[in-house]
N, CA and C atoms as a LAMMPS dump frame, in Angstrom:
ITEM: TIMESTEP
0
ITEM: NUMBER OF ATOMS
225
ITEM: BOX BOUNDS ff ff ff
-5.0000000000000000e+02 5.0000000000000000e+02
-5.0000000000000000e+02 5.0000000000000000e+02
-5.0000000000000000e+02 5.0000000000000000e+02
ITEM: ATOMS id mol type element x y z
1 1 1 N -431.161 -199.601 374.878
2 1 2 C -430.65 -198.626 373.959
3 1 3 C -429.319 -199.126 373.412
4 2 1 N -429.123 -198.896 372.123
5 2 2 C -427.894 -199.298 371.461
6 2 3 C -427.163 -198.061 370.968
7 3 1 N -425.901 -197.964 371.283
8 3 2 C -425.085 -196.854 370.79
9 3 3 C -424.532 -197.199 369.423
10 4 1 N -424.612 -196.254 368.496
11 4 2 C -424.064 -196.43 367.16
12 4 3 C -422.995 -195.38 366.935
13 5 1 N -421.924 -195.763 366.287
14 5 2 C -420.84 -194.83 366.018
15 5 3 C -420.905 -194.419 364.55
16 6 1 N -420.838 -193.113 364.307
17 6 2 C -420.842 -192.592 362.941
18 6 3 C -419.429 -192.761 362.382
19 7 1 N -419.356 -193.341 361.171
20 7 2 C -418.063 -193.612 360.541
21 7 3 C -418.072 -193.09 359.11
22 8 1 N -416.884 -192.796 358.615
23 8 2 C -416.782 -192.376 357.227
24 8 3 C -416.771 -193.62 356.356
25 9 1 N -417.635 -193.613 355.332
26 9 2 C -417.719 -194.706 354.375
27 9 3 C -417.609 -194.06 352.999
28 10 1 N -416.434 -194.124 352.404
29 10 2 C -416.196 -193.421 351.145
30 10 3 C -416.253 -191.926 351.39
31 11 1 N -417.09 -191.229 350.616
32 11 2 C -417.257 -189.79 350.78
33 11 3 C -418.456 -189.454 351.665
34 12 1 N -419.072 -190.457 352.248
35 12 2 C -420.269 -190.257 353.067
36 12 3 C -419.996 -190.657 354.512
37 13 1 N -420.979 -190.416 355.346
38 13 2 C -420.955 -190.89 356.719
39 13 3 C -422.031 -191.945 356.879
40 14 1 N -421.792 -192.907 357.741
41 14 2 C -422.783 -193.946 357.946
42 14 3 C -422.648 -194.568 359.32
43 15 1 N -423.593 -195.42 359.623
44 15 2 C -423.555 -196.19 360.868
45 15 3 C -423.698 -197.658 360.51
46 16 1 N -423.11 -198.511 361.323
47 16 2 C -423.23 -199.945 361.146
48 16 3 C -424.202 -200.444 362.198
49 17 1 N -425.248 -201.131 361.75
50 17 2 C -426.249 -201.664 362.68
51 17 3 C -425.813 -203.04 363.169
52 18 1 N -425.923 -203.299 364.454
53 18 2 C -425.554 -204.614 364.986
54 18 3 C -426.545 -205.695 364.536
55 19 1 N -426.093 -206.948 364.614
56 19 2 C -426.917 -208.086 364.197
57 19 3 C -428.285 -208.079 364.87
58 20 1 N -428.316 -207.741 366.147
59 20 2 C -429.579 -207.763 366.891
60 20 3 C -430.578 -206.777 366.286
61 21 1 N -430.099 -205.591 365.91
62 21 2 C -430.982 -204.583 365.316
63 21 3 C -431.459 -205.041 363.948
64 22 1 N -430.57 -205.617 363.146
65 22 2 C -430.96 -206.107 361.823
66 22 3 C -431.989 -207.226 361.936
67 23 1 N -431.789 -208.096 362.899
68 23 2 C -432.735 -209.187 363.116
69 23 3 C -434.099 -208.652 363.533
70 24 1 N -434.088 -207.687 364.418
71 24 2 C -435.349 -207.124 364.909
72 24 3 C -436.082 -206.36 363.807
73 25 1 N -435.339 -205.694 362.923
74 25 2 C -435.942 -204.983 361.796
75 25 3 C -436.319 -205.939 360.665
76 26 1 N -435.835 -207.166 360.746
77 26 2 C -436.075 -208.188 359.73
78 26 3 C -435.565 -207.727 358.364
79 27 1 N -434.324 -207.246 358.328
80 27 2 C -433.703 -206.798 357.082
81 27 3 C -432.392 -207.529 356.869
82 28 1 N -431.951 -207.548 355.613
83 28 2 C -430.709 -208.2 355.248
84 28 3 C -429.954 -207.303 354.266
85 29 1 N -428.811 -207.747 353.844
86 29 2 C -427.972 -207.003 352.91
87 29 3 C -428.763 -206.652 351.647
88 30 1 N -428.747 -205.388 351.268
89 30 2 C -429.435 -204.94 350.061
90 30 3 C -430.831 -204.396 350.295
91 31 1 N -431.412 -204.636 351.468
92 31 2 C -432.735 -204.094 351.775
93 31 3 C -432.653 -202.583 351.969
94 32 1 N -433.771 -201.912 351.791
95 32 2 C -433.833 -200.457 351.94
96 32 3 C -434.455 -200.119 353.288
97 33 1 N -433.855 -199.173 353.995
98 33 2 C -434.41 -198.655 355.236
99 33 3 C -434.781 -197.198 355.027
100 34 1 N -435.767 -196.731 355.76
101 34 2 C -436.245 -195.356 355.641
102 34 3 C -436.035 -194.637 356.962
103 35 1 N -435.543 -193.42 356.871
104 35 2 C -435.358 -192.565 358.033
105 35 3 C -436.475 -191.54 358.009
106 36 1 N -437.345 -191.587 359.007
107 36 2 C -438.488 -190.678 359.051
108 36 3 C -438.445 -189.849 360.32
109 37 1 N -439.056 -188.677 360.238
110 37 2 C -439.137 -187.815 361.406
111 37 3 C -440.488 -188.007 362.072
112 38 1 N -440.463 -188.247 363.367
113 38 2 C -441.687 -188.442 364.142
114 38 3 C -442.249 -187.081 364.544
115 39 1 N -443.533 -187.037 364.9
116 39 2 C -444.15 -185.772 365.305
117 39 3 C -443.437 -185.072 366.468
118 40 1 N -442.779 -185.851 367.315
119 40 2 C -442.089 -185.239 368.452
120 40 3 C -440.682 -184.749 368.102
121 41 1 N -440.292 -184.85 366.826
122 41 2 C -438.999 -184.36 366.382
123 41 3 C -437.905 -185.412 366.369
124 42 1 N -438.177 -186.596 366.906
125 42 2 C -437.175 -187.663 366.89
126 42 3 C -437.114 -188.296 365.498
127 43 1 N -436.055 -189.037 365.238
128 43 2 C -435.882 -189.72 363.962
129 43 3 C -436.058 -191.216 364.177
130 44 1 N -436.652 -191.874 363.189
131 44 2 C -436.888 -193.318 363.29
132 44 3 C -436.378 -194.01 362.04
133 45 1 N -435.787 -195.184 362.223
134 45 2 C -435.354 -196.019 361.108
135 45 3 C -436.348 -197.156 360.998
136 46 1 N -436.886 -197.352 359.789
137 46 2 C -437.892 -198.387 359.596
138 46 3 C -437.722 -199.024 358.222
139 47 1 N -438.058 -200.313 358.084
140 47 2 C -438.015 -200.949 356.774
141 47 3 C -439.287 -200.687 355.956
142 48 1 N -440.26 -200.002 356.54
143 48 2 C -441.538 -199.766 355.884
144 48 3 C -441.555 -198.407 355.204
145 49 1 N -441.926 -198.396 353.931
146 49 2 C -441.954 -197.174 353.128
147 49 3 C -443.167 -196.338 353.513
148 50 1 N -442.977 -195.121 354.046
149 50 2 C -444.103 -194.283 354.437
150 50 3 C -444.978 -193.885 353.245
151 51 1 N -444.391 -193.764 352.054
152 51 2 C -445.182 -193.425 350.862
153 51 3 C -446.132 -194.574 350.517
154 52 1 N -445.677 -195.815 350.687
155 52 2 C -446.527 -196.965 350.437
156 52 3 C -447.7 -196.984 351.402
157 53 1 N -447.459 -196.627 352.643
158 53 2 C -448.517 -196.564 353.641
159 53 3 C -449.586 -195.545 353.227
160 54 1 N -449.163 -194.403 352.709
161 54 2 C -450.109 -193.38 352.25
162 54 3 C -450.91 -193.89 351.059
163 55 1 N -450.26 -194.61 350.152
164 55 2 C -450.961 -195.17 348.995
165 55 3 C -451.994 -196.21 349.429
166 56 1 N -451.628 -197.043 350.4
167 56 2 C -452.568 -198.053 350.885
168 56 3 C -453.751 -197.41 351.587
169 57 1 N -453.521 -196.325 352.298
170 57 2 C -454.612 -195.616 352.96
171 57 3 C -455.59 -195.086 351.915
172 58 1 N -455.069 -194.492 350.836
173 58 2 C -455.922 -193.987 349.754
174 58 3 C -456.68 -195.128 349.089
175 59 1 N -456.013 -196.273 348.898
176 59 2 C -456.675 -197.427 348.288
177 59 3 C -457.803 -197.947 349.179
178 60 1 N -457.562 -198.019 350.486
179 60 2 C -458.611 -198.484 351.403
180 60 3 C -459.812 -197.546 351.399
181 61 1 N -459.545 -196.248 351.353
182 61 2 C -460.646 -195.277 351.3
183 61 3 C -461.453 -195.446 350.016
184 62 1 N -460.76 -195.659 348.899
185 62 2 C -461.449 -195.873 347.621
186 62 3 C -462.259 -197.148 347.625
187 63 1 N -461.705 -198.21 348.186
188 63 2 C -462.422 -199.485 348.249
189 63 3 C -463.643 -199.364 349.147
190 64 1 N -463.521 -198.601 350.208
191 64 2 C -464.65 -198.403 351.108
192 64 3 C -465.749 -197.594 350.427
193 65 1 N -465.351 -196.561 349.707
194 65 2 C -466.31 -195.678 349.041
195 65 3 C -467.054 -196.408 347.927
196 66 1 N -466.345 -197.259 347.205
197 66 2 C -466.944 -197.951 346.052
198 66 3 C -467.134 -199.441 346.326
199 67 1 N -467.443 -199.786 347.569
200 67 2 C -467.597 -201.183 347.969
201 67 3 C -468.64 -201.915 347.107
202 68 1 N -469.806 -201.323 346.927
203 68 2 C -470.864 -201.988 346.169
204 68 3 C -470.476 -202.164 344.705
205 69 1 N -469.861 -201.156 344.122
206 69 2 C -469.422 -201.248 342.73
207 69 3 C -468.383 -202.338 342.569
208 70 1 N -467.43 -202.398 343.453
209 70 2 C -466.397 -203.431 343.377
210 70 3 C -466.992 -204.835 343.577
211 71 1 N -467.979 -204.942 344.443
212 71 2 C -468.648 -206.226 344.664
213 71 3 C -469.339 -206.682 343.388
214 72 1 N -469.998 -205.769 342.7
215 72 2 C -470.681 -206.127 341.442
216 72 3 C -469.667 -206.497 340.354
217 73 1 N -468.577 -205.781 340.283
218 73 2 C -467.547 -206.104 339.291
219 73 3 C -466.902 -207.464 339.553
220 74 1 N -466.862 -207.871 340.786
221 74 2 C -466.239 -209.145 341.14
222 74 3 C -467.101 -210.346 340.761
223 75 1 N -468.383 -210.115 340.495
224 75 2 C -469.292 -211.238 340.155
225 75 3 C -469.029 -211.787 338.779
């Protein structure tokens, strides 16, 4: 477990992530992180966009439903 200290940054509050956390998240300066709420009420920081995951799920369902049509179009 890593302790993070909340600090004032301009008119906002923020936390500074240590190098180890940035390395593990595979993010660098300028990357976007997402704060999501888990079903158990905890909060998670992730570099993966949850909206993109929902879009990919819909795309996979569509590709599965129209597999034969897409196969014919690919010929």
